[in-house]
C-alpha positions, -999 to +999 in steps of 0.1 A: +556-133+431+571-170+430+579-187+462+616-188+466+634-219+476+602-237+478+592-212+507+554-211+509+535-178+502+510-162+525+483-136+523+475-109+549+449-083+556+456-052+575+432-022+582+435+013+595+411+043+600+419+058+567+447+063+540+445+098+527+479+113+529+496+108+494+531+113+510+525+087+536+509+061+510+542+066+490+560+056+521+537+027+525+543+015+489+580+019+494+578-003+525+559-030+503+587-027+476+615-031+502+598-061+520+590-079+485+553-081+492+526-073+465+491-063+470+460-040+470+456-009+491+422+006+494+426+044+499+402+066+519+381+054+549+387+027+560+420+018+547+426-017+539+456-036+526+455-071+511+489-084+504+510-113+497+544-127+501+568-149+521+561-149+558+592-132+567+584-105+540+550-101+555+565-094+590+589-070+577+561-050+558+539-051+587+566-036+610+573-010+583+536-001+580+533+001+618+562+025+620+542+050+596+518+053+627+486+051+609+456+058+630+440+025+645+465+002+624+454-036+627+471-066+613+437-086+609+449-121+596+475-140+579+469-174+560+488-196+535+482-189+500+478-218+475+506-220+451+503-202+417+474-179+432+479-141+432+454-115+442+473-085+426+501-099+403+536-108+409+553-075+411+564-062+444+544-032+456+510-020+464+485-012+437+458+015+448+421+008+446+394+031+454+367+008+465+362-024+487+344-040+458+377-042+436+394-060+467+365-082+472+365-092+434+401-099+434+399-121+465+369-140+450+390-149+418+413-168+442+384-182+465+392-160+495+363-138+493+346-155+523+376-154+544+382-119+538+345-110+547+347-132+579+379-117+591+370-080+584+335-086+603+314-082+570+296-113+572+263-119+589+256-144+614+252-180+603 
């Protein structure tokens, strides 16, 4: 996903109690396609989304995801993404992963592992 007209890209984290329903997950993927964001979705419990796009695209996707009424849905954080760095490729949509390790490895490859762990409350004190 390239920045368009010089618009910077951002990366966001969202979490919810779980992602289990295949029908609901397909609707979540459709919302990502429509909003033109791309990212990773950890299914199961907890459900975790890490996705990137232009700021307005992220806002559109978050509104669409909230409308699906996932239990305990939270937008955790958003930050600028360095140019030419991508967590899940450049094609709009969500790629399903089954474990947190896959998300952490993808974030580590772009230098955002510590940010993710801190925002998700996974890092210890100090």
